[in-house]
C-alpha positions as CSV (number, residue, x, y, z in Angstrom):
1,X,-7.9,28.7,18.2
2,X,-7.4,30.6,15.0
3,X,-3.9,29.2,14.5
4,X,-5.2,25.6,15.0
5,X,-7.9,26.3,12.4
6,X,-5.2,27.7,10.0
7,X,-3.1,24.6,10.5
8,X,-6.1,22.4,9.5
9,X,-6.8,24.6,6.4
10,X,-3.2,24.6,5.2
11,X,-2.7,20.9,5.7
12,X,-5.9,20.2,3.8
13,X,-4.9,22.4,0.9
14,X,-1.4,20.8,0.7
15,X,-2.7,17.2,0.8
16,X,-5.8,17.5,-1.4
17,X,-3.9,17.6,-4.6
18,X,-1.9,14.5,-3.7
19,X,-4.8,12.4,-2.6
20,X,-5.8,11.0,-6.0
21,X,-2.4,9.5,-6.5
22,X,-3.2,6.9,-3.8
23,X,-6.5,6.2,-5.3
24,X,-4.9,4.6,-8.3
25,X,-4.1,1.6,-6.2
26,X,-7.5,1.3,-4.7
27,X,-8.5,-1.6,-6.9
28,X,-5.6,-3.8,-5.7
29,X,-3.3,-2.2,-3.1
30,X,-5.4,-2.9,0.0
31,X,-4.8,-5.0,3.1
32,X,-6.3,-8.5,3.1
33,X,-6.5,-11.7,5.1
34,X,-5.5,-13.8,2.1
35,X,-1.9,-14.3,1.0
36,X,-1.2,-15.3,-2.5
37,X,2.2,-17.0,-2.9
38,X,4.1,-18.2,-6.0
39,X,5.8,-21.5,-5.6
40,X,7.4,-21.5,-9.1
41,X,7.1,-22.6,-12.7
42,X,6.5,-26.2,-13.6
43,X,9.1,-25.7,-16.3
44,X,11.5,-22.8,-15.5
45,X,12.9,-20.7,-18.3
46,X,15.8,-18.3,-18.2
47,X,14.5,-14.8,-18.7
48,X,10.9,-15.6,-17.5
49,X,10.2,-14.2,-14.1
50,X,7.0,-13.8,-12.1
51,X,6.0,-12.3,-8.8
52,X,2.9,-11.1,-6.9
53,X,2.4,-7.3,-6.6
54,X,0.0,-5.0,-4.7
55,X,-0.3,-7.3,-1.8
56,X,-1.1,-10.3,-4.0
57,X,-3.9,-8.5,-5.9
58,X,-2.0,-8.9,-9.3
59,X,0.5,-11.2,-10.9
60,X,3.4,-9.7,-12.7
61,X,5.1,-11.6,-15.5
62,X,8.3,-10.4,-17.2
63,X,9.5,-12.1,-20.4
64,X,13.1,-11.5,-21.7
65,X,13.5,-14.9,-23.2
66,X,13.1,-13.6,-26.8
67,X,10.2,-16.0,-27.3
68,X,6.5,-15.3,-27.3
69,X,4.9,-16.5,-24.1
70,X,1.1,-16.8,-23.7
71,X,-1.0,-16.6,-20.6
72,X,-4.1,-18.7,-21.0
73,X,-7.5,-17.7,-19.8
74,X,-10.1,-19.6,-17.8
75,X,-11.2,-21.8,-20.7
76,X,-7.7,-22.4,-21.9
77,X,-8.0,-19.7,-24.6
78,X,-5.2,-17.3,-25.4
79,X,-5.5,-14.3,-23.1
80,X,-2.2,-12.4,-22.9
81,X,0.9,-12.8,-25.1
82,X,4.3,-11.2,-24.3
83,X,6.2,-10.8,-27.6
84,X,9.5,-9.1,-28.5
85,X,7.6,-5.9,-29.5
86,X,5.3,-5.7,-26.5
87,X,2.3,-7.1,-24.7
88,X,-0.8,-8.2,-26.5
89,X,-4.3,-9.0,-25.2
90,X,-6.9,-11.1,-26.9
91,X,-10.1,-9.0,-26.9
92,X,-12.1,-12.2,-27.6
93,X,-11.0,-13.8,-24.3
94,X,-13.6,-13.4,-21.5
95,X,-10.6,-13.0,-19.1
96,X,-9.8,-9.7,-20.7
97,X,-13.0,-8.3,-19.1
98,X,-13.3,-10.4,-16.0
99,X,-9.8,-9.5,-14.9
100,X,-10.3,-5.7,-15.2
101,X,-11.3,-5.6,-11.5
102,X,-10.2,-7.5,-8.5
103,X,-13.7,-8.8,-7.9
104,X,-14.1,-9.9,-11.5
105,X,-17.5,-8.2,-11.8
106,X,-17.0,-6.5,-15.2
107,X,-19.7,-7.8,-17.7
108,X,-18.4,-10.0,-20.4
109,X,-19.8,-8.9,-23.9
110,X,-21.5,-11.6,-26.0
111,X,-18.8,-11.2,-28.6
112,X,-16.1,-12.6,-26.3
113,X,-15.9,-16.2,-27.4
114,X,-13.0,-18.3,-26.0
115,X,-13.4,-20.8,-28.9
116,X,-13.0,-18.1,-31.6
117,X,-9.6,-17.3,-33.1
118,X,-7.8,-14.7,-31.0
119,X,-8.1,-11.0,-31.8
120,X,-4.8,-9.4,-30.5
121,X,-4.5,-5.8,-29.4
122,X,-1.2,-4.4,-28.2
123,X,-1.7,-2.9,-24.7
124,X,2.0,-2.2,-23.8
125,X,5.4,-1.8,-25.5
126,X,7.5,-3.3,-22.7
127,X,8.2,-6.9,-21.6
128,X,6.2,-6.9,-18.4
129,X,2.5,-7.3,-17.8
130,X,0.3,-7.3,-14.6
131,X,-3.2,-8.7,-14.3
132,X,-5.8,-9.8,-11.8
133,X,-6.3,-13.5,-11.9
134,X,-9.3,-15.1,-10.2
135,X,-7.5,-18.4,-9.9
136,X,-5.2,-16.9,-7.3
137,X,-7.8,-15.0,-5.1
138,X,-10.4,-15.8,-2.6
139,X,-13.6,-14.7,-4.3
140,X,-16.7,-13.4,-2.4
141,X,-17.1,-11.5,0.8
142,X,-17.8,-14.5,3.0
143,X,-14.8,-16.0,4.9
144,X,-13.8,-19.6,4.1
145,X,-15.2,-22.3,6.4
146,X,-11.8,-22.9,7.9
147,X,-11.4,-19.3,9.0
148,X,-15.0,-19.2,10.4
149,X,-14.3,-22.3,12.5
150,X,-10.8,-21.2,13.6
151,X,-10.2,-17.5,12.8
152,X,-7.1,-17.3,15.0
153,X,-4.9,-19.6,13.0
154,X,-3.6,-19.7,9.4
155,X,-5.2,-22.1,7.0
156,X,-4.1,-23.4,3.5
157,X,-7.1,-22.7,1.3
158,X,-5.9,-24.2,-2.0
159,X,-3.1,-24.6,-4.4
160,X,-3.6,-22.9,-7.7
161,X,-2.1,-23.0,-11.2
162,X,-2.1,-20.5,-14.1
163,X,-1.4,-22.1,-17.5
164,X,1.3,-20.6,-19.8
165,X,2.2,-21.6,-23.3
166,X,5.5,-21.4,-25.2
167,X,4.4,-22.1,-28.8
168,X,2.8,-25.5,-28.4
169,X,4.3,-26.4,-25.0
170,X,2.0,-25.7,-22.1
171,X,3.4,-25.3,-18.6
172,X,2.1,-23.8,-15.3
173,X,2.7,-21.0,-12.9
174,X,2.0,-22.5,-9.5
175,X,1.2,-21.1,-6.1
176,X,-0.8,-21.3,-2.9
177,X,-3.6,-19.3,-1.3
178,X,-3.7,-19.0,2.5
179,X,-5.8,-17.4,5.1
180,X,-3.9,-15.5,7.8
181,X,-5.4,-14.2,11.0
182,X,-5.4,-10.4,11.7
183,X,-2.9,-8.8,14.0
184,X,-3.7,-7.6,17.5
185,X,-5.1,-4.3,16.4
186,X,-5.6,-2.7,19.8
187,X,-1.9,-3.4,20.7
188,X,-0.6,-1.5,17.8
189,X,-2.9,1.5,18.6
190,X,-2.0,1.5,22.3
191,X,1.7,1.2,21.4
192,X,1.5,4.1,19.0
193,X,-0.3,6.3,21.5
194,X,2.0,5.5,24.4
195,X,5.1,6.1,22.2
196,X,3.6,9.4,21.1
197,X,3.1,10.6,24.7
198,X,6.6,9.5,25.7
199,X,8.2,11.3,22.8
200,X,6.3,14.5,23.6
201,X,7.5,14.4,27.2
202,X,11.1,13.8,26.1
203,X,11.0,16.7,23.7
204,X,9.5,19.0,26.4
205,X,12.3,18.0,28.7
206,X,15.1,18.2,26.1
207,X,14.1,20.7,23.4
208,X,17.1,19.7,21.2
209,X,15.5,16.4,20.5
210,X,13.1,18.0,18.0
211,X,15.4,17.6,15.1
212,X,16.1,13.9,15.7
213,X,12.4,13.3,16.3
214,X,11.6,14.9,12.9
215,X,14.3,12.8,11.2
216,X,12.8,9.6,12.7
217,X,9.3,10.7,11.5
218,X,10.5,11.4,8.0
219,X,12.4,8.1,7.7
220,X,9.5,6.0,9.0
221,X,7.2,7.5,6.4
222,X,9.7,7.1,3.6
223,X,10.5,3.6,4.6
224,X,6.8,2.6,4.3
225,X,6.6,4.4,1.0
226,X,9.6,2.5,-0.4
227,X,8.1,-0.8,0.9
228,X,4.9,-0.1,-1.0
229,X,6.8,1.0,-4.1
230,X,8.8,-2.2,-4.2
231,X,5.6,-4.2,-3.9
232,X,4.4,-2.6,-7.1
233,X,1.9,-0.2,-5.5
234,X,3.7,2.9,-6.9
235,X,4.8,6.0,-5.1
236,X,2.1,7.4,-2.8
237,X,2.1,11.2,-3.1
238,X,0.6,11.6,0.4
239,X,3.4,9.6,2.0
240,X,6.2,11.4,0.1
241,X,4.8,14.9,0.9
242,X,4.3,14.0,4.6
243,X,7.9,12.6,4.9
244,X,9.2,15.8,3.2
245,X,7.4,18.0,5.7
246,X,8.8,16.0,8.6
247,X,12.3,16.2,7.4
248,X,11.9,19.9,6.9
249,X,11.0,20.2,10.6
250,X,14.5,18.9,11.4
251,X,16.1,21.9,9.6
252,X,13.7,24.7,10.7
253,X,11.2,24.0,13.4
254,X,9.2,27.1,14.5
255,X,6.1,26.1,16.5
256,X,3.6,26.6,13.8
257,X,5.5,24.4,11.3
258,X,6.0,21.7,13.9
259,X,2.2,21.6,14.5
260,X,1.5,21.6,10.8
261,X,4.0,18.8,10.0
262,X,2.8,16.8,13.0
263,X,-0.8,17.1,12.0
264,X,-0.1,16.0,8.4
265,X,1.9,13.1,9.6
266,X,-0.7,11.9,12.0
267,X,-3.8,12.5,10.0
268,X,-2.7,11.6,6.5
269,X,0.4,9.4,6.6
270,X,-0.4,7.6,9.9
271,X,-4.1,7.3,10.2
272,X,-4.4,7.1,6.4
273,X,-2.3,4.0,6.4
274,X,-3.7,2.5,9.6
275,X,-5.7,-0.2,7.8
276,X,-2.5,-2.2,8.0
277,X,-3.4,-2.8,11.7
278,X,-6.6,-4.6,10.6
279,X,-5.4,-7.4,8.4
280,X,-2.4,-9.7,8.1
281,X,-1.3,-9.0,4.5
282,X,-0.1,-5.5,3.8
283,X,0.6,-4.3,0.2
284,X,4.2,-3.7,1.0
285,X,7.4,-5.8,0.5
286,X,8.8,-7.4,3.6
287,X,7.1,-8.8,6.7
288,X,3.8,-7.2,7.7
289,X,5.0,-6.4,11.2
290,X,7.7,-4.1,9.8
291,X,5.2,-2.1,7.7
292,X,2.9,-1.8,10.8
293,X,5.9,-0.7,12.9
294,X,6.6,2.1,10.4
295,X,3.0,3.2,10.5
296,X,2.9,3.1,14.3
297,X,6.1,5.2,14.5
298,X,4.6,7.6,12.0
299,X,1.5,8.1,14.2
300,X,3.6,8.5,17.4
301,X,6.1,11.0,16.0
302,X,3.4,12.9,14.3
303,X,1.5,13.2,17.5
304,X,4.7,14.3,19.3
305,X,5.5,16.9,16.7
306,X,2.0,18.3,16.7
307,X,1.7,18.5,20.5
308,X,5.1,20.1,20.8
309,X,4.2,22.7,18.2
310,X,0.9,23.5,19.9
311,X,2.4,23.7,23.4
312,X,5.2,26.0,22.2
313,X,2.6,28.3,20.4
314,X,0.6,28.4,23.6
315,X,3.7,29.2,25.7
316,X,4.5,32.1,23.3
317,X,1.2,33.8,23.9
318,X,1.4,36.4,26.7
319,X,-0.9,35.7,29.6
320,X,-3.4,38.1,31.0
321,X,-1.1,38.7,34.0
322,X,1.8,39.6,31.8
323,X,-0.3,42.2,30.0
324,X,-1.5,44.0,33.2
325,X,0.3,47.4,33.8
326,X,2.7,47.4,36.8
327,X,1.5,50.0,39.4
328,X,3.8,52.9,40.2
């Protein structure tokens, strides 16, 4: 019992410093039932690219055209401008305040007047900007009427457009917003649990499978971390640390370390990412089922490593019969 308590304490001490790194994406990088898709620019330009990031929570615009490109706000006022020397924001645009959060609940100061001349402030030195845009989201907590009437099928909610300006020429970034039904949550949990028990039984039968199991665990965690990073969510310190612990178990795997690595994988990398089982759109590049599969494998391998370590520690403890003196 003392060793199990020590495992929990050590795991908590190792993970606690890394936890705030995942909190940076809390405003945008969450699962959702609403998919924001970009269909293109009404007037394409070489060097002007756009994509959705963080599961559709933000738009990302990159301008390498050598020309100043403006993003217009909700009243048609200048909001953002990408110039050769960086990215500028009009502090007089109401969008500069509304777009600070995904929900758009930041109060707009009275001085923000969309009809006033723009007051530009440089906010970045690169050629790329990301922002929340209320035109591309489903606002409010209530589900759309289509989803209420038929929650098990996908529905096109609307087509949206974000106006851009090249000097005096106005063109549009266009896209769609769709509702997508959630995955079968219980099936993913049952699959992860059964796979975890199967892997535990296999490792008990063939002990040399510990190293391959640890490698699979580490690769599943790193795969999901890379998918999130490519989607713009940044590198999650919890996932990176958990994957490193798993790969370490492939090199040296004493029972205590196996239990520690398995617990960290299951509790922090697996269960910590299990919200992907609840909604269709995951903040990770690629299909949602692939991200969910990585998480399910992480849970299963973490359980198998933890149980294997605990069972080996238990087997190493002398029993009461072994400790009794042998009569002369």
